[in-house]
ZANU-463246 format. One record per residue: residue in three letters; x, y, z of N, C-alpha, C, CB in turn. Coordinates in steps of 0.001 Angstrom, whole numbers, padded with zeros to 6 digits, always signed. Glycine has a CB too. Layout:
# residues N
AlaXYZXYZXYZXYZ
...
This chain:
# residues 108
Unk+000840-001171+000000+000000+000000+000000+000894+001247+000000-000960-000009+001220
Unk+000569+002210-000889+001325+003444-000957+000935+004368+000179+001112+004130-002298
Unk+001938+004917+000804+001701+005849+001892+001693+007263+001314+002781+005699+003014
Unk+000639+008016+001624+000545+009389+001144+001341+010296+002071-000933+009851+001058
Unk+002272+011032+001500+003054+011967+002291+002893+013363+001717+004542+011555+002327
Unk+003080+014344+002561+003013+015734+002125+004289+016056+001353+002829+016703+003342
Unk+004185+016860+000306+005384+017244-000426+006299+018089+000456+005013+018011-001704
Unk+007571+018018+000165+008544+018824+000896+008315+020292+000549+010009+018390+000558
Unk+008214+021157+001549+008015+022579+001242+009177+023125+000420+007857+023396+002539
Unk+008835+023919-000560+009843+024507-001443+010328+025807-000831+009275+024748-002873
Unk+011616+025962-000723+012215+027194-000209+012775+027940-001404+013333+026907+000871
Unk+012247+029132-001658+012697+029895-002821+013986+030634-002511+011616+030883-003271
Unk+014729+030938-003560+015974+031688-003412+015666+033143-003070+016823+031603-004703
Unk+016679+033843-002620+016534+035253-002283+016119+036057-003517+017848+035806-001697
Unk+016673+035717-004677+016323+036424-005914+014842+036238-006242+017195+035925-007088
Unk+014330+035014-006077+012915+034748-006338+012055+035498-005328+012618+033227-006280
Unk+012477+035471-004078+011736+036171-003023+011629+037663-003337+012418+035963-001654
Unk+012733+038281-003722+012732+039714-004064+011835+039996-005262+014160+040196-004359
Unk+011910+039137-006269+011117+039328-007478+009627+039227-007165+011508+038298-008547
Unk+009244+038251-006349+007838+038103-005993+007348+039255-005126+007617+036787-005275
Unk+008212+039757-004232+007823+040924-003425+007585+042135-004321+008911+041247-002369
Unk+008460+042319-005322+008281+043427-006260+007009+043239-007076+009497+043547-007193
Unk+006780+042015-007563+005562+041739-008325+004327+042032-007474+005545+040271-008812
Unk+004336+041576-006242+003205+041831-005346+002973+043315-005134+003431+041155-004007
Unk+004050+044064-004913+003924+045514-004726+003411+046181-005998+005277+046125-004317
Unk+003879+045709-007149+003412+046260-008425+001933+045966-008640+004235+045690-009590
Unk+001501+044761-008269+000085+044404-008378-000742+045314-007467-000140+042906-008010
Unk-000263+045521-006254-000972+046409-005319-001063+047823-005892-000259+046434-003941
Unk+000060+048335-006409+000068+049681-006991-000903+049777-008174+001493+050060-007443
Unk-000935+048748-009013-001842+048732-010161-003300+048754-009687-001578+047486-011044
Unk-003586+047990-008656-004961+047961-008105-005337+049340-007567-005086+046888-006972
Unk-004418+049955-006823-004707+051269-006240-004837+052346-007315-003611+051658-005245
Unk-003983+052307-008358-004091+053277-009458-005444+053175-010147-002967+053059-010482
Unk-005977+051961-010194-007279+051749-010827-008431+052039-009864-007385+050316-011346
Unk-008076+052351-008628-009058+052632-007573-010044+051477-007389-009823+053916-007896
Unk-009475+050265-007371-010278+049057-007182-010060+048526-005771-009917+047973-008239
Unk-011128+048113-005134-011009+047548-003790-010417+046144-003863-012385+047517-003084
Unk-009846+045719-002752-009313+044361-002685-010420+043349-002938-008651+044102-001319
Unk-011592+043590-002367-012689+042634-002521-013121+042512-003978-013880+043048-001658
Unk-013203+043635-004681-013610+043603-006088-012598+042832-006937-013771+045033-006631
Unk-011313+043110-006742-010277+042399-007514-010289+040912-007160-008867+043007-007241
Unk-010422+040604-005878-010493+039194-005462-011686+038507-006108-010584+039081-003925
Unk-012831+039164-006114-014030+038581-006740-013812+038360-008232-015255+039492-006517
Unk-013262+039343-008906-013009+039222-010349-012001+038121-010656-012506+040551-010910
Unk-011062+037910-009750-010035+036877-009932-010495+035517-009406-008742+037291-009230
Unk-011712+035477-008868-012286+034241-008306-011409+033662-007197-012476+033193-009412
Unk-010975+034562-006317-010186+034155-005166-010698+034911-003949-008664+034417-005396
Unk-009994+034801-002850-010414+035474-001623-009584+036723-001391-010301+034530-000421
Unk-010107+037585-000564-009376+038796-000187-008086+038412+000533-010251+039715+000712
Unk-008129+037363+001330-006939+036910+002046-005845+036461+001076-007298+035766+003000
Unk-006241+035761+000018-005258+035320-000976-004691+036518-001731-005894+034319-001965
Unk-005537+037499-002036-005050+038710-002692-004043+039430-001799-006222+039647-003041
Unk-004277+039455-000509-003322+040047+000430-001991+039316+000342-003869+040002+001878
Unk-002039+037989+000294-000811+037194+000182-000085+037505-001127-001133+035685+000268
Unk-000826+037657-002213-000227+037988-003508+000448+039351-003441-001295+037971-004624
Unk-000231+040330-002867+000327+041678-002793+001562+041737-001895-000728+042651-002285
Unk+001749+040721-001067+002964+040611-000253+004036+039770-000951+002630+040000+001113
Unk+003688+039161-002093+004651+038361-002845+004834+036952-002316+005963+039046-002852
Unk+003791+036375-001762+003862+035032-001181+004165+033987-002253+002545+034688-000465
Unk+005296+033262-002144+005655+032259-003149+004794+031001-003078+007102+031879-002991
Unk+004013+030841-002014+003178+029646-001885+001867+029767-002663+002881+029378-000420
Unk+001533+030961-003123+000324+031149-003929+000636+030686-005348-000158+032650-003912
Unk-000279+029928-005936-000016+029364-007261+000088+030439-008339-001107+028377-007630
Unk+000843+030103-009352+001003+031012-010483-000347+031276-011145+002000+030435-011507
Unk-001220+030284-011130-002548+030451-011720-003341+031545-011042-003316+029158-011653
Unk-003219+031641-009726-003951+032684-009001-003308+034046-009245-003991+032373-007485
Unk-001972+034093-009272-001311+035354-009637-001827+035810-011006+000253+035186-009660
Unk-001894+034887-011968-002357+035231-013313-003817+035675-013312-002179+034043-014251
Unk-004645+035054-012489-006055+035465-012396-006167+036900-011890-006839+034513-011464
Unk-005333+037262-010925-005339+038636-010402-004832+039598-011479-004461+038745-009113
Unk-003753+039238-012161-003238+040081-013239-004289+040261-014327-001956+039476-013833
Unk-005025+039206-014631-006092+039288-015621-007189+040250-015152-006683+037890-015891
Unk-007549+040175-013879-008565+041068-013317-008141+042534-013415-008842+040703-011857
Unk-006845+042771-013439-006307+044129-013540-005990+044529-014984-005054+044251-012690
Unk-006217+043611-015933-005918+043899-017333-004445+043814-017674-006418+045250-017683
Unk-003684+043051-016881-002236+042974-017066-001735+041584-017447-001551+043415-015813
Unk-002614+040707-017838-002216+039322-018110-001327+039172-019338-003438+038473-018284
Unk-001493+040037-020341-000744+039885-021597+000765+039825-021366-001070+041036-022543
Unk+001274+040575-020420+002706+040591-020152+003234+039253-019675+003020+041639-019138
Unk+002410+038468-019014+002847+037173-018490+003183+036222-019636+001758+036557-017584
Unk+002407+036270-020687+002638+035397-021828+003948+035675-022548+001510+035527-022791
Unk+004540+036828-022289+005788+037200-022949+007020+036909-022090+005757+038667-023310
Unk+006836+036455-020866+007957+036284-019941+009060+035378-020478+007457+035732-018644
Unk+008700+034273-021076+009702+033334-021585+009596+033186-023104+009540+031961-020908
Unk+009068+034217-023760+008879+034183-025205+010207+033948-025908+008237+035486-025698
Unk+010183+033073-026900+011399+032707-027616+012070+033921-028268+011081+031661-028672
Unk+011285+034888-028679+011852+036061-029345+012687+036921-028408+010749+036895-029942
Unk+012431+036852-027105+013183+037665-026156+014174+036838-025333+012227+038387-025229
Unk+014301+035553-025656+015216+034659-024943+016577+034686-025627+014653+033207-024892
Unk+017354+035738-025356+018643+035933-026030+019578+034741-025845+019317+037194-025511
Unk+019672+034231-024625+020568+033100-024349+020116+031874-025131+020609+032785-022833
Unk+018818+031590-025114+018295+030436-025849+018544+030539-027343+016814+030287-025595
Unk+018343+031740-027892+018574+031959-029321+020050+031749-029656+018125+033379-029735
Unk+020943+032265-028794+022385+032090-029032+022793+030622-028946+023196+032912-028021
Unk+022237+029900-027971+022562+028474-027853+022046+027688-029052+021974+027899-026559
Unk+020860+028023-029512+020288+027346-030689+021133+027638-031925+018819+027795-030925
Unk+021561+028887-032089+022383+029257-033241+023719+028531-033215+022610+030769-033272
Unk+024269+028326-032027+025547+027624-031914+025418+026160-032317+026082+027724-030490
Unk+024217+025599-032220+023996+024191-032580+023723+023992-034063+022843+023633-031784
Unk+023421+025069-034781+023129+024942-036207+024398+024580-036963+022523+026250-036763
Unk+024273+023745-037990+025472+023401-038777+026009+024650-039470+025152+022293-039830
Unk+027309+024779-039462+027950+025927-040116+028166+025613-041596+029308+026276-039426
Unk+027889+026605-042443+028118+026429-043873+029606+026628-044152+027248+027424-044715
Unk+030104+025838-045057+031516+026000-045418+031675+027203-046336+032066+024719-046102
Unk+032891+027709-046472+033142+028861-047323+032819+028545-048776+034592+029314-047192
Unk+032966+027299-049161+032713+026890-050552+031225+026960-050882+033237+025461-050799
Unk+030350+026791-049843+028913+026839-050087+028419+028266-050307+028168+026210-048927
Unk+029086+029247-049762+028588+030617-049768+029097+031368-050908+028938+031322-048532
């Protein structure tokens, strides 16, 4: 019989922690600039006010899906789709180019 165990809690790096705190603060600022209450944004994002508070603090335990739902409620979801876009992945593009076969001088 398989024993069900809780997953090991994930400890994020300092860089991730800082980035999430900034994202949370930016989400809060966006909400305030739009003059939207926490309850309204939480309702639009189909979450709770308590979870929105956690997001605005940059809590890494809140799922990315809920962060995206809040961003969508604020009209900011489009930027998320560009985060790892191949067109802006300079390192990935350079690594891919390095793997392409090189043409010989005689071919050109």
